[in-house]
C-alpha positions as CSV (number, residue, x, y, z in Angstrom):
1,M,8.0,-11.8,12.9
2,D,6.2,-14.9,11.7
3,P,9.0,-17.5,11.5
4,R,8.3,-18.2,7.7
5,T,8.6,-14.7,6.6
6,P,12.5,-14.9,6.0
7,L,11.8,-18.2,3.8
8,L,9.1,-16.2,2.0
9,R,11.5,-13.2,1.3
10,S,13.9,-15.8,-0.2
11,R,11.3,-17.1,-2.4
12,L,10.6,-14.0,-4.0
13,R,13.9,-14.2,-5.8
14,D,12.9,-17.6,-6.9
15,A,11.6,-17.9,-10.3
16,A,9.2,-20.8,-10.0
17,A,7.5,-19.3,-6.8
18,D,7.2,-15.9,-8.4
19,V,5.3,-17.9,-11.3
20,M,2.9,-19.1,-8.5
21,L,2.5,-16.1,-6.8
22,Q,1.5,-14.4,-10.2
23,A,-0.9,-17.1,-10.7
24,A,-2.2,-16.7,-7.3
25,E,-2.7,-13.1,-7.7
26,R,-4.6,-13.6,-11.1
27,I,-6.9,-16.3,-9.7
28,M,-7.6,-14.4,-6.3
29,G,-8.2,-11.3,-8.2
30,E,-10.7,-13.0,-10.6
31,K,-12.5,-15.5,-7.8
32,G,-11.6,-13.5,-4.6
33,F,-9.5,-14.8,-1.8
34,D,-12.4,-17.4,-0.5
35,G,-13.5,-18.4,-4.1
36,A,-9.9,-19.3,-5.3
37,T,-8.7,-22.7,-4.6
38,M,-5.0,-24.3,-4.3
39,Q,-6.1,-26.4,-7.5
40,D,-7.0,-23.5,-9.2
41,I,-3.8,-21.4,-8.7
42,A,-1.6,-24.5,-9.3
43,A,-3.5,-25.2,-12.6
44,A,-2.7,-21.5,-13.4
45,A,0.7,-21.7,-12.8
46,G,1.2,-24.9,-14.6
47,C,2.3,-27.3,-11.8
48,A,1.1,-30.0,-9.7
49,V,-0.8,-29.0,-6.6
50,G,1.8,-31.0,-4.6
51,T,4.5,-28.6,-5.8
52,L,2.5,-25.7,-5.0
53,Y,2.2,-26.9,-1.3
54,L,5.9,-27.5,-1.2
55,H,6.3,-23.6,-1.8
56,F,3.3,-22.2,0.1
57,K,1.4,-24.2,2.4
58,N,-1.8,-22.5,2.1
59,K,-3.8,-19.6,0.5
60,E,-3.0,-17.4,3.2
61,E,0.7,-17.8,3.0
62,L,0.2,-17.2,-1.0
63,L,-1.5,-13.9,-0.1
64,R,1.4,-12.9,2.4
65,G,3.8,-13.6,-0.4
66,I,1.8,-11.4,-2.8
67,L,1.6,-8.6,-0.3
68,L,5.4,-9.2,0.5
69,K,6.3,-8.9,-3.1
70,H,4.2,-5.8,-3.5
71,G,5.2,-4.3,-0.3
72,V,9.1,-4.5,-1.0
73,A,8.4,-2.9,-4.7
74,I,6.7,0.1,-2.9
75,K,9.5,0.7,-0.5
76,E,12.1,0.4,-3.1
77,S,10.5,2.9,-5.5
78,M,9.8,5.1,-2.4
79,V,13.3,5.2,-1.4
80,A,14.8,5.7,-4.9
81,A,12.4,8.7,-5.0
82,F,13.9,10.1,-1.9
83,Q,17.2,10.3,-3.0
84,G,18.5,13.9,-3.1
85,V,15.2,15.1,-1.1
86,A,15.7,17.0,1.8
87,D,12.7,18.9,2.4
88,P,10.3,16.4,5.0
89,L,7.1,17.8,3.6
90,E,8.3,16.8,-0.2
91,K,9.1,13.2,1.3
92,L,5.6,13.0,2.9
93,R,4.1,13.8,-0.6
94,L,6.3,11.3,-2.1
95,F,5.2,8.8,0.3
96,I,1.7,9.2,-0.4
97,K,2.4,9.4,-4.1
98,A,4.2,6.0,-4.2
99,H,1.2,4.5,-2.3
100,L,-1.5,5.9,-4.8
101,E,0.7,5.2,-7.6
102,W,1.0,1.4,-6.7
103,A,-3.0,1.3,-6.0
104,H,-3.6,3.1,-9.2
105,Q,-1.5,0.6,-11.2
106,H,-2.7,-2.6,-9.3
107,P,-6.5,-2.0,-9.0
108,T,-6.9,-5.9,-9.0
109,I,-4.7,-6.5,-6.2
110,T,-6.0,-3.3,-4.6
111,E,-9.5,-4.9,-4.5
112,L,-8.2,-8.3,-3.3
113,I,-6.8,-6.7,-0.2
114,G,-9.9,-5.0,0.3
115,K,-11.8,-7.9,0.4
116,A,-9.2,-10.3,1.9
117,L,-8.2,-8.0,4.8
118,P,-10.4,-6.3,7.5
119,M,-11.4,-2.9,6.6
120,R,-11.5,-1.0,9.8
121,Y,-8.5,0.9,10.2
122,Y,-6.9,-0.5,13.3
123,D,-7.6,-4.0,12.4
124,F,-6.3,-3.5,8.7
125,Q,-3.2,-2.1,10.2
126,A,-3.1,-5.2,12.5
127,S,-3.2,-7.6,9.4
128,L,-0.3,-5.4,7.6
129,R,1.8,-5.8,10.7
130,R,1.1,-9.7,10.9
131,F,1.6,-10.1,6.9
132,L,4.5,-7.5,6.4
133,P,6.2,-7.0,9.6
134,Q,9.4,-5.3,8.4
135,E,7.9,-3.4,5.7
136,H,5.0,-2.1,7.7
137,A,7.2,-1.0,10.5
138,E,9.5,0.8,8.0
139,M,6.8,2.6,6.2
140,Q,5.3,3.8,9.5
141,Q,8.5,5.0,10.6
142,F,9.2,7.0,7.4
143,E,5.9,8.6,7.5
144,L,6.3,9.6,11.2
145,Q,9.6,11.0,10.8
146,F,8.6,13.0,8.0
147,I,5.7,14.4,9.8
148,Q,8.0,15.0,12.9
149,E,10.4,16.9,11.0
150,A,7.8,19.0,8.9
151,Q,6.3,19.9,12.5
152,E,9.9,20.8,13.9
153,S,10.6,23.1,10.8
154,G,7.2,24.7,11.1
155,H,5.6,23.6,7.8
156,I,2.9,21.7,9.3
157,R,0.7,22.3,12.5
158,G,2.3,21.0,15.7
159,D,-0.7,21.1,18.0
160,I,-1.5,17.5,16.9
161,P,0.8,14.8,17.9
162,A,2.6,13.2,15.1
163,A,1.4,9.7,15.7
164,T,-2.1,11.1,15.6
165,L,-1.4,13.2,12.2
166,T,0.1,9.8,10.8
167,E,-3.2,8.0,11.6
168,L,-5.2,10.9,9.9
169,V,-2.9,11.1,7.0
170,D,-3.2,6.9,6.6
171,G,-7.0,7.0,7.0
172,F,-7.4,9.7,4.2
173,M,-5.1,7.9,2.0
174,F,-6.9,4.6,2.5
175,T,-9.9,6.1,1.6
176,I,-8.9,7.6,-1.4
177,M,-7.2,4.2,-2.8
178,D,-10.3,2.4,-1.6
179,Q,-12.7,4.7,-3.5
180,F,-10.9,5.8,-6.5
181,S,-7.6,3.5,-7.1
182,A,-9.6,0.5,-7.3
183,R,-12.0,2.2,-9.8
184,P,-9.9,3.0,-12.9
185,G,-11.4,6.1,-14.9
186,A,-13.2,7.8,-11.9
187,Y,-9.9,10.0,-11.1
188,S,-6.6,10.1,-12.9
189,L,-3.4,9.4,-10.8
190,Q,-2.6,12.8,-10.6
191,E,-6.1,13.9,-9.7
192,Q,-5.9,11.4,-6.8
193,L,-2.7,13.1,-5.6
194,D,-3.8,16.5,-6.0
195,L,-7.1,15.8,-4.1
196,T,-5.4,13.6,-1.2
197,W,-2.3,16.4,-0.9
198,G,-4.4,19.4,-1.4
199,F,-7.2,18.4,1.5
200,L,-4.4,17.2,3.7
201,T,-2.1,20.5,3.5
202,T,-5.4,22.4,3.9
203,G,-5.9,20.6,7.1
204,M,-2.1,20.5,8.2
205,Q,-0.5,23.6,7.0
206,A,0.6,26.1,9.8
207,G,-0.9,29.4,9.4
208,G,-4.0,28.5,7.9
209,A,-5.2,26.8,4.5
210,D,-2.9,26.3,1.3
211,K,-4.4,28.9,-1.1
212,K,-2.7,27.1,-4.2
213,S,-4.1,23.7,-3.4
214,S,-5.9,22.3,-6.5
215,Q,-9.0,20.3,-6.2
216,P,-9.6,17.9,-9.5
217,K,-12.8,18.3,-11.3
218,K,-14.8,14.9,-11.7
219,K,-14.9,13.2,-14.9
220,H,-17.8,11.0,-14.1
221,A,-21.1,11.5,-12.5
């Protein structure tokens, strides 16, 4: 874990730092990670550049703070959704829904992440591990556990290792987020979830395709 991560966590609770992170998210969303400057961000936050540097030493640390803020929010909403749910397959669906919902509601930051981080799957995962070591590890463990439990209960196929299925689920979900969530209007959130879940359950369900899986109708050519 980066030694500054605990400090960043504490700053998420700091009102001034939160204003700076909001400004950084807005400016990076408008100009891109490379195009945004610390001067731009400080001006948007209404503070001196020196004050910004007291909280965040560079743009990468600001990006880390933005990702940490959103990562914590996704995890908290997901854990709340899991309350009272015993079915591992439903937990996996809620796991996917939480990520798609976040991407659908935050297209600007979704696009920023797509441009600021490497897009090859393993490189992207490595970047998340570097930026969000605790949140990323917890998310991965959640997902792996749900898939293992669903395999043990016979809800999904057991001939593919759970770790491999986790990568396949992540890869497909990543594609949906990249292709549709960052383009409002292409597919609604429910259509994205139907497409993702329908495709995954057709491929993973023990005993054949899910006859009830729905596929959304494309709204725009």
